[in-house]
C-alpha positions in Angstrom: 59.7 93.6 132.7 62.0 94.0 129.8 59.1 94.6 127.4 57.7 97.3 129.6 61.1 99.0 129.8 61.5 98.9 126.0 58.0 100.4 125.5 58.9 103.2 128.0 62.2 103.9 126.1 60.4 104.0 122.8 57.8 106.4 124.1 60.5 108.8 125.5 62.2 108.8 122.1 59.0 109.5 120.3 58.2 112.4 122.6 61.7 113.8 122.5 61.7 113.6 118.7 58.3 115.2 118.2 58.1 118.6 116.3 56.5 120.3 119.3 59.3 119.4 121.7 61.9 120.4 119.1 60.3 123.8 118.6 60.1 124.4 122.3 63.8 123.5 122.7 64.8 125.9 119.9 62.6 128.7 121.4 64.2 128.1 124.8 67.7 128.2 123.4 66.9 131.5 121.6 65.4 132.9 124.8 68.3 132.0 126.9 70.6 133.8 124.4 69.1 137.2 125.3 68.7 139.2 128.6 65.0 139.7 127.9 64.5 136.0 127.3 66.4 135.0 130.5 64.3 137.5 132.5 61.0 136.1 131.1 62.1 132.5 131.8 63.2 133.4 135.4 60.0 135.3 136.0 57.8 132.3 135.0 60.0 130.0 137.0 59.4 132.1 140.1 55.7 132.2 139.4 55.6 128.4 139.1 57.6 128.2 142.3 55.0 130.4 144.0 52.1 128.3 142.8 53.9 125.1 144.0 54.3 126.8 147.4 50.6 127.4 147.7 49.7 123.9 146.6 52.3 122.4 149.0 51.1 124.5 151.9 47.4 123.8 151.5 47.9 120.1 150.8 49.2 120.0 154.3 46.0 121.6 155.6 43.9 119.2 153.6 45.8 116.1 154.7 45.9 117.1 158.4 42.4 118.3 158.8 40.2 116.8 156.1 41.8 113.3 156.1 44.1 112.5 159.0 42.3 114.2 161.8 38.9 112.6 161.4 40.5 109.2 160.6 43.0 109.0 163.5 41.8 111.3 166.3 38.1 111.2 166.4 37.2 107.6 165.8 40.0 105.2 164.9 38.0 102.0 165.3 34.6 102.5 163.8 34.9 104.9 160.8 31.3 104.4 159.8 30.1 106.0 163.1 32.4 109.0 162.9 29.7 111.6 162.1 27.2 110.4 164.7 29.8 110.1 167.5 31.3 113.5 166.8 27.9 115.3 166.7 26.9 113.6 169.9 30.2 114.6 171.6 29.7 118.2 170.5 26.1 118.3 172.0 26.9 116.6 175.3 29.5 119.0 176.5 29.4 117.7 180.1 30.9 114.3 179.1 34.7 114.2 180.0 35.4 112.3 176.8 33.7 115.0 174.7 35.7 117.7 176.5 39.0 115.8 176.1 38.3 115.3 172.3 37.4 119.0 172.0 40.6 120.0 173.7 42.7 117.8 171.5 41.0 119.1 168.4 41.4 122.7 169.5 45.1 122.2 170.2 45.8 120.6 166.8 43.8 123.2 165.0 45.6 126.0 166.7 49.0 124.5 165.9 48.0 124.0 162.2 46.6 127.6 162.0 49.9 128.9 163.4 52.0 127.1 160.9 49.6 128.2 158.0 49.7 131.8 159.1 53.5 131.8 159.6 54.1 130.3 156.2 51.8 132.8 154.4 53.3 135.8 156.2 56.9 134.7 155.8 56.4 134.1 152.0 54.6 137.5 151.5 57.3 139.5 153.3 60.3 137.7 151.9 59.2 136.7 148.4 56.1 138.7 147.7 57.6 142.1 148.7 55.2 143.1 151.4 56.6 145.8 153.8 54.5 146.8 156.8 55.0 150.1 158.6 53.2 150.0 162.0 52.6 153.2 164.1 50.7 153.9 167.3 50.2 151.5 170.2 52.0 148.2 170.6 49.7 145.1 170.4 50.3 143.1 173.6 50.6 139.4 173.5 49.4 138.8 177.1 45.8 139.9 176.7 42.7 138.8 174.8 41.3 141.5 172.6 38.9 142.4 169.8 40.7 143.8 166.7 38.8 146.2 164.4 40.0 147.2 160.9 38.8 149.0 157.8 38.3 146.8 154.8 39.8 147.8 151.4 41.3 144.6 150.0 41.6 140.8 150.3 45.0 141.5 151.7 43.6 143.1 154.8 43.3 139.7 156.4 46.9 139.0 155.6 47.8 142.3 157.4 46.0 141.1 160.5 48.0 137.8 160.1 51.2 139.8 160.2 50.2 141.7 163.3 49.1 138.5 165.0 52.3 136.7 164.2 54.4 139.6 165.4 52.5 139.5 168.7 52.8 135.8 169.1 49.1 135.0 168.5 49.3 133.5 165.1 47.3 130.4 166.1 45.0 132.1 168.6 42.7 134.3 166.5 39.3 134.2 165.0 37.8 136.2 162.2 34.2 137.1 161.8 33.5 136.5 158.1 30.8 136.0 155.5 29.7 132.4 154.9 30.3 132.6 151.2 34.1 133.0 151.9 34.2 129.4 153.1 33.7 128.2 149.5 36.8 130.0 148.1 39.0 127.3 146.5 42.2 127.6 148.6 42.1 130.2 151.4 38.4 129.7 152.3 38.7 126.0 152.6 41.9 126.2 154.7 40.3 128.8 157.0 37.3 126.6 157.5 39.3 123.5 158.3 41.7 125.2 160.7 38.8 127.0 162.5 40.4 130.5 161.9 37.1 132.1 160.7 33.6 132.1 162.3 31.5 132.0 159.1 28.1 133.7 159.5 25.2 134.0 157.0 24.0 137.4 158.1 20.8 135.8 159.4 20.8 136.5 163.1 18.3 133.8 163.9 20.5 131.2 162.2 23.8 132.5 163.5 22.9 133.3 167.1 23.5 129.8 168.5 26.8 129.4 166.6 28.1 132.9 167.8 27.1 132.3 171.4 28.9 128.9 171.4 32.0 130.4 169.9 32.0 133.3 172.4 31.6 130.8 175.3 34.5 128.6 174.0 36.8 131.6 173.6 36.0 133.0 177.1 36.8 129.5 178.6 40.2 129.4 176.9 43.3 129.7 179.1 45.5 131.3 176.4 44.8 134.8 175.1 42.9 135.2 171.8 42.2 137.8 169.1 38.7 138.2 167.7 38.9 140.2 164.4 36.0 142.1 162.9 35.7 144.2 159.8 32.7 146.3 160.9 32.0 147.6 157.3 30.9 144.1 156.4 32.3 144.2 152.9 35.3 145.7 151.0 35.3 149.3 149.8 36.3 148.3 146.3 33.8 150.2 144.1 32.5 153.8 143.8 28.9 152.5 144.0 29.5 151.2 147.5 30.8 154.5 148.7 27.9 156.3 147.1 25.4 154.1 148.8 27.1 154.8 152.2 27.0 158.5 151.6 23.3 158.4 150.6 22.6 156.4 153.8 24.4 159.0 155.9 22.5 161.9 154.3 19.2 160.2 154.8 20.0 159.8 158.5 20.9 163.5 158.7 17.6 164.4 157.1 15.7 162.2 159.4 17.2 163.6 162.5 16.8 167.2 161.2 13.1 166.4 160.6 12.7 165.4 164.3 12.2 161.7 163.4 12.1 159.5 166.5 15.7 159.3 167.5 15.3 156.2 169.5 14.0 154.3 166.5 17.1 155.2 164.5 19.4 154.3 167.4 17.8 150.8 167.5 18.7 150.2 163.9 21.8 148.1 164.1 23.2 149.6 160.9 22.5 153.2 161.8 24.9 155.6 163.6 24.0 156.9 167.0 21.7 160.0 166.6 23.9 162.2 168.9 27.3 160.8 167.9 29.8 162.9 165.9 29.5 161.0 162.6 31.2 162.4 159.5 30.3 161.8 155.9 31.9 158.6 154.6 34.8 159.3 152.2 37.4 156.6 152.9 35.3 154.0 154.8 31.8 152.5 154.6 29.2 153.0 157.3 30.1 150.4 160.0 27.5 147.8 161.1 27.0 147.8 164.8 25.4 144.4 165.5 28.5 142.1 165.1 30.7 144.4 167.1 28.1 144.9 169.8 27.5 141.1 170.2 31.3 140.4 170.3 31.9 143.0 173.0 29.0 141.8 175.2 29.7 138.1 174.7 33.5 138.3 175.1 33.8 141.1 177.7 34.6 138.8 180.7 37.8 137.7 179.0 38.8 140.9 177.1 41.6 143.2 178.0 41.3 145.8 175.2 39.9 146.7 171.8 42.5 147.4 169.1 41.5 149.6 166.2 43.7 149.1 163.1 43.5 151.7 160.3 45.1 150.2 157.1 46.4 152.5 154.4 47.9 151.1 151.1 50.6 153.4 149.8 50.6 151.9 146.3 47.6 152.2 144.1 47.0 150.5 140.8 46.8 152.8 137.7 43.3 153.9 137.1 41.5 153.2 133.8 38.1 153.7 132.2 35.6 153.0 134.9 38.3 151.8 137.3 39.5 154.6 139.6 42.8 153.9 141.2 41.3 154.6 144.6 39.5 151.3 144.4 42.5 149.2 143.5 45.1 149.2 146.2 48.3 147.3 145.8 49.5 144.7 146.6 46.9 142.1 145.6 47.0 138.5 146.7 48.3 137.6 143.2 51.1 140.1 143.6 52.3 138.5 146.8 51.8 134.8 146.1 51.8 134.3 142.4 54.0 137.0 140.8 57.1 136.9 143.1 57.1 140.7 142.9 60.2 141.3 144.9 62.3 139.4 142.5 60.4 139.8 139.2 59.9 143.6 139.4 62.5 144.6 142.1 59.9 146.4 144.2 58.3 146.2 147.6 54.7 147.1 148.5 54.5 149.4 151.6 51.3 149.2 153.7 50.8 151.5 156.7 48.9 150.4 159.8 48.0 152.7 162.7 47.0 151.0 165.9 45.0 152.5 168.7 44.4 150.5 172.0 41.3 151.1 174.1 41.1 149.3 177.4 37.9 147.2 177.8 36.9 149.3 180.8 36.5 152.3 178.5 34.2 150.5 176.1 30.5 151.2 177.0 28.1 148.4 178.1 24.6 149.3 176.7 23.7 149.0 173.1 23.3 152.7 172.2 26.6 153.7 173.8 28.4 150.9 172.0 27.0 152.2 168.7 28.0 155.7 169.6 31.5 154.6 170.4 31.9 152.7 167.2 30.8 155.6 165.0 33.1 158.0 166.8 35.9 155.5 166.2 35.1 155.5 162.4 35.0 159.3 162.4 38.6 159.2 163.6 39.4 156.6 160.9 38.2 159.1 158.3 40.5 161.8 159.6 43.5 159.4 159.7 42.9 158.2 156.2 42.4 161.7 154.8 45.8 162.6 156.3 47.4 159.4 155.0 46.2 159.9 151.4 47.6 163.5 151.5 51.0 162.6 153.1 51.4 158.9 151.9 51.8 157.9 155.6 50.3 158.3 159.0 51.7 161.3 160.8 52.5 159.7 164.1 55.5 160.0 166.4 54.9 156.6 167.9 56.4 153.7 165.9 55.1 150.3 167.1 57.4 147.4 167.6 57.2 145.2 164.5 59.7 142.6 163.4 59.2 141.4 159.7 59.7 137.8 158.8 63.1 136.7 157.6 64.3 134.0 155.2 65.3 131.9 158.2 61.8 132.0 159.5 60.4 131.0 156.1 62.9 128.1 155.9 62.0 126.9 159.5 58.3 126.9 158.9 58.6 125.1 155.5 60.8 122.4 157.1 58.3 122.0 160.0 55.4 121.6 157.5 57.4 119.2 155.3 58.2 116.9 158.3 54.6 117.0 159.4 53.4 116.1 155.9 55.8 113.1 155.7 54.7 111.9 159.1 51.0 112.2 158.2 51.5 110.3 155.0 53.3 107.5 156.9 50.5 107.4 159.5 47.8 107.3 156.8 49.6 104.3 155.2 49.7 102.5 158.5 46.0 103.2 159.3 45.1 102.0 155.8 47.0 98.8 156.3 45.1 98.2 159.6 41.7 98.5 158.0 42.5 96.6 154.8 
């Protein structure tokens, strides 16, 4: 033992006396002697703290759902049969055991999703500098609903998180998202493990069974839920995408003017209704009808309303060669979670959201009428966004109730997750001892 200690002391002395460490200490001493140096060091300290926050938060997700949950909940006795038993339990839904396991799994996922969302939102609003201004209708917490939104940035999902947390539904929502998003290093993996996103491959034959199963599970829930859709299908983050949408719109206008069979155009899931008031896309892409139509028809028995959220980013990044400012709204995810913008740059990012509530009784039933309703809805979005870009806000007299996250909320959520992490590690050690 004494020899090991002596080797460790010798190694520390060698590292401390190395030229590299000496140079770093001299540089740090020089930096701390100036205001500029102190500011740079504080900035990088905050960025390191932000990175550690993300690692700490998502390590909780990984431990809880990728390690502990399969190990302890599903099959604590025969780990080698875990996959077979779970697949069988999912297929045989009539078995009481399968239903009980599914309810436990759903409850744990909802709790984990709620903590994950609350942590992200609290950090973004307190440390990241996000400031939300919500106008229009209040989003009720006592009803299930479909939430629609235009799609400009990765931060759009975080905006929906903020609204869900404010309405008390932070653990009770689902997003309809592209399958490729599941492979994102941090956010995608966490969303997949917590069940917050229904990932689809845009192949209807492949996705139909999964979507029907999800809709059936949601309609059987006792608690209200949110089902969020970005009907455009992708972000409006490049001029080429807008040009394609405008060309598509002009082709449809030419087809209808040329007396092309209107019913054939109406049956195209990506085409606007032939007799609907559709305007030329300028601030949104042409919405895709199929996903919204299936959600309305599959979830209608449990729905109370459809909420349409129009998102406008007041801050735009400076434009450069080939990078118009219009396509780069601020904040980005890096601004909120890696740069500690509120402290480093002494600024906040204001994002405006206008909410319109439509009772489910006013949503049409048949396919063509649903398409017509959606495209009229996006025509109104175009008008709202044109107004917002001119005035830097939505001109609405109705300010919705929105309570931003506080430092107390952030501290409470972080303490909860820390306690859960410690408990999970302790349980993992106990389970490991049982099987070894």
